[in-house]
C-alpha positions in Angstrom: -52.6 -37.2 -115.0 -50.5 -34.0 -115.2 -47.3 -33.4 -113.2 -49.0 -31.5 -110.3 -51.6 -34.3 -109.8 -48.9 -37.0 -109.8 -46.8 -35.1 -107.3 -49.7 -34.6 -104.9 -50.8 -38.2 -105.4 -47.3 -39.5 -104.6 -47.1 -37.3 -101.5 -50.5 -38.6 -100.3 -49.5 -42.2 -100.9 -46.3 -41.8 -98.8 -48.2 -40.1 -96.0 -50.7 -42.9 -96.0 -47.9 -45.6 -95.9 -46.2 -43.7 -93.0 -49.4 -43.8 -91.0 -50.0 -47.5 -91.7 -46.4 -48.3 -90.6 -46.9 -46.2 -87.4 -50.2 -47.9 -86.7 -48.8 -51.4 -87.2 -45.9 -50.6 -84.9 -48.2 -49.3 -82.2 -50.5 -52.3 -82.6 -47.6 -54.7 -82.3 -46.4 -52.8 -79.2 -49.9 -53.0 -77.6 -50.2 -56.7 -78.4 -46.8 -57.4 -76.7 -45.2 -58.6 -79.9 -42.7 -55.8 -80.3 -41.3 -53.3 -77.8 -41.6 -49.8 -79.3 -39.3 -48.4 -76.6 -36.4 -50.1 -78.4 -37.3 -48.4 -81.6 -37.9 -44.7 -80.6 -34.4 -43.6 -81.6 -35.2 -44.4 -85.2 -38.0 -41.8 -85.2 -35.8 -39.0 -86.7 -35.5 -41.2 -89.8 -39.2 -40.5 -90.4 -38.2 -36.9 -90.8 -35.7 -38.0 -93.4 -38.4 -39.9 -95.4 -40.8 -37.0 -95.2 -38.1 -34.6 -96.3 -37.0 -36.7 -99.2 -40.7 -37.1 -100.2 -41.0 -33.3 -100.4 -37.9 -33.0 -102.7 -38.8 -35.7 -105.2 -40.9 -34.9 -108.2 -41.9 -31.4 -109.2 -42.0 -29.5 -106.0 -42.0 -25.7 -105.6 -38.7 -24.1 -104.4 -40.2 -23.8 -101.0 -41.2 -27.5 -100.9 -37.7 -28.4 -102.0 -35.9 -26.2 -99.5 -38.3 -27.4 -96.7 -37.8 -31.0 -97.6 -34.0 -30.6 -97.7 -34.2 -29.0 -94.3 -36.4 -31.8 -92.8 -34.1 -34.5 -94.2 -30.9 -32.9 -92.9 -32.5 -32.2 -89.5 -33.6 -35.8 -89.4 -30.1 -37.0 -90.2 -28.6 -34.7 -87.5 -31.1 -35.8 -84.9 -30.4 -39.5 -85.7 -26.7 -39.0 -85.5 -27.0 -37.1 -82.3 -29.3 -39.6 -80.6 -27.0 -42.4 -81.7 -23.8 -40.6 -80.6 -22.3 -41.0 -84.1 -19.1 -39.1 -84.7 -19.1 -38.1 -81.1 -22.1 -35.9 -81.6 -24.4 -34.9 -78.8 -26.8 -32.0 -78.4 -24.3 -29.9 -76.5 -21.6 -30.0 -79.2 -23.6 -30.3 -82.4 -26.2 -27.5 -82.2 -24.3 -25.3 -84.6 -25.1 -27.9 -87.3 -28.8 -26.8 -87.0 -27.7 -23.3 -87.8 -25.7 -24.5 -90.8 -28.6 -26.6 -92.1 -31.0 -23.7 -91.7 -28.6 -21.4 -93.6 -28.3 -24.0 -96.4 -32.1 -24.3 -96.7 -32.5 -20.5 -96.8 -29.7 -20.0 -99.3 -30.8 -22.8 -101.7 -34.4 -21.6 -101.9 -33.8 -18.8 -104.5 -31.4 -21.1 -106.5 -34.1 -23.7 -106.7 -36.8 -21.1 -107.5 -34.8 -20.1 -110.5 -34.1 -23.8 -111.5 -37.8 -24.8 -111.2 -38.9 -21.7 -113.0 -36.6 -22.4 -116.0 -37.7 -26.1 -115.9 -41.4 -25.1 -116.1 -40.7 -22.7 -119.0 -39.0 -25.5 -121.0 -41.8 -27.9 -120.1 -44.5 -25.5 -121.2 -42.7 -24.7 -124.5 -42.8 -28.3 -125.6 -45.7 -29.1 -128.1 
């Protein structure tokens, strides 16, 4: 299994596990065992998991920047919904602009990094 295959296999595995967890939670809610309404504010953490999944392994620069953006937006949403650090949507929206700027700025840096990493990987016997 080469690097690209293992990367795509891992991404598919994580998506499958996310769907299973969501399905189990909805089933438990419908059976009256758990109340999903109490858990909705944890939904942004799903974005964090998806974002981290996109950055691990051997992604492209676009995947890495997009994954970083998703993870940071998930953290911002969670902190805002929980009222952490006094954040709410009214006073924390500039953070989204900062996160988007970081994602745009880091993409060419990561493109250079991944390109040099691929060259070293292909030069090995």
